[in-house]
Phi, psi and omega in degrees: 000303182016292197275347181219152182271117172293156182307143177234167184230127176258130181235132175247156182297149176237164181289311182196172173250136184208138174125187182245138177221159166251142170256162182299167178299150183299132183293312182300318184286325178299314176305312187290329178297320179291315183297308186284325175299326182288329181260007173274159176270126178103185187263128177248125175260127181248126174247154184063035176291139179276115182270044176278166182300322180300310183291327178294330177297318177297315182297317179300323180298316181288327173298321179295336179264018169089014179267121177287122178233120178261137178248132174208164181053035176062328181218031180237138179233148166242115182254120179266086185293149182243017177080180185300326185256020190268352183283147180244156181299127180289144184283349185213172172301139179259124184262119182270005179060236182257011193265103175296326179298312179301311185297312186287317180293320180292332174307312181298318182290315184291329180299337185262359183275169182270006187239179180261140177211156177230132176238143177222188180199186180284181184306317181291315182293329179289355176255359185267145189290133180243347188296332179300333174269317186298315185301305180297328177295321176299322178296335177279353180110006182287147175249106185228131177239150177190179178297147182051045176071018179103009178285328186230150171295158356292149173244137172249137189232119171260101184294161179182192184286129179251155174244149182303161186212146167256119186235130177256121185279127180283321180245131179299126178203114177294331182291319178295313179304314182295317180301317182289323178293321178294317177298322182297334177300326185263347188280161174280129178085202189256139173245124181236136179237124180253133181251139174282321175234140181294136175244173185307140189246030182299323182296313180298315181299318183287323176301317180292322178299326178270013170092013179272136176275123174244149176242145178244127177232100184061237182270006182256146175238134187229149176228139177269131183295158174092357178278138182250128178292148175253140185300145177217147171281143186221131174255127186268127179290164177297153187275118181294333178292328175285320180297331185305322182298317182285327178298317179292315180302314182291328178293322186282322189270116185304138178085004182279148168206121180227157171236128177251116191273143169060047182265141174293128180236045174305129184301337178282357183238358188266019175306322180303318180291315181300316182293313180298319179296322177296329178284352178108006182292152178259100183229128178232150178239134173217184184053047183290138181203177178246130178235117178054040178082004182242139175291140181216165178186178176262136183249122178253128182235129174243150180298149180200150177292131183259150175232154182294149180220175173254128182243112179195173174076218190294342181285339185300307178298337181275357183217014191300321181285340183265355183300323178302316181284334173294332174299325179289319175300319180296323180295330182266356184273163176274132178089194186260145169241133177247130172246121180229166177060034183236040181301336178307331181298339182286341184241031174274202180307332171214179171284098188287338177291309180295317183296313181290325179298317179298314181295317181297317179302319182292338176278356181091020182260138177280125184217142178233135183251153174232172178302324187245020179165205184201161172244128183239124177265118180305141183254147175301314181220145171266141179249140180307152188208173167247127182218167180238136184284350187060026179073018184252116185302321184287327175293317180301312183289325177299318181289331175296320178294318178301319182299331179295332185253000184270160176276129180083194186265145173244129178247119179254119180270152177064066182250008176301331183299341181302330181297339181296331183232335189212072184302332184263018187303305184299317181297317180294317180297318181302329183293335186246001180279127173249116185288000000 
């Protein structure tokens, strides 16, 4: 960093949050729409696509593999899919930027192609674990090389014929499950993935939406190789991970009431709602509907006094991306909040346990960390601070929400990273802030 100042964000306290907003299209679903639309036969029109840096990295990769993708109206795509055998060898290394989803899901897809490819990423992504995807793909017959035996990017992949596999996942990961199901589309025979804890099921829902038959046997999900997706138009619901910041802000700030329209409320992602409601938050959902094979609705949040809770077990995979902003809710709650069994937070865009603990301490909050989580003692008042996001978009946005309720000014350094997932964050927040 040394020589130049990354963009920073100054936040001053506001009276309350009030009004109606839309949040951008879901990041997880946007990635998958491009991936599955590209290997479907025919043209897929995607509306409410998230044009964040992460999703654009996925789109650039498919353009590099010869898929024509037209962009118009800022968040609409036309993907001219070429079927299962339509991808071409990319002429250069494909850079996934900061996107773990792009890197891991594409591993599964590239392992099954007839060509050679290399994927890399930014400094942060090159430190994130890849072996959890690479190992089971190798068992299917994939030839993948990388740093530390395939633990880290860059990875070079010589695609080829894969055979089906039954894989039991040791660590809950929707990305590993998705990579194996995508590889399984191309593999000989059946590929089955068994989960110990359910993780987000966007890949399964979208494969079925595009006409793929999946079978469920207990905790396992299986796909028979050789099935080709058929193009479908898809409208992407709003991202609940983006909505989470406003849900916490409105819960904390007295007198607040907001409505977030058209948000995806997939049960594998609504841990944030369950946890906030357990803390005493006032959250209601109405206008329930289905968008592109996904449940969606409008979320109404009114301010309410929050109390500390224990967060662990099966709720963790359903709320893992929202845990940083839940730390802010915990800081404003009465009593203690414990987060356990969340060691996965240590290998996200940054070590989120260490990062959030540092930020909370600077707000005047008492916090204790463990290998797999933290204990947060709710504070009477948050005090404005200067903190650093460590280049992690979710830490940056969580601290912006804290700043709304803190005394004095909060300065968050290194906020350029917000663009990886939520380019319209400041603008959306500005619409509901009442000074």
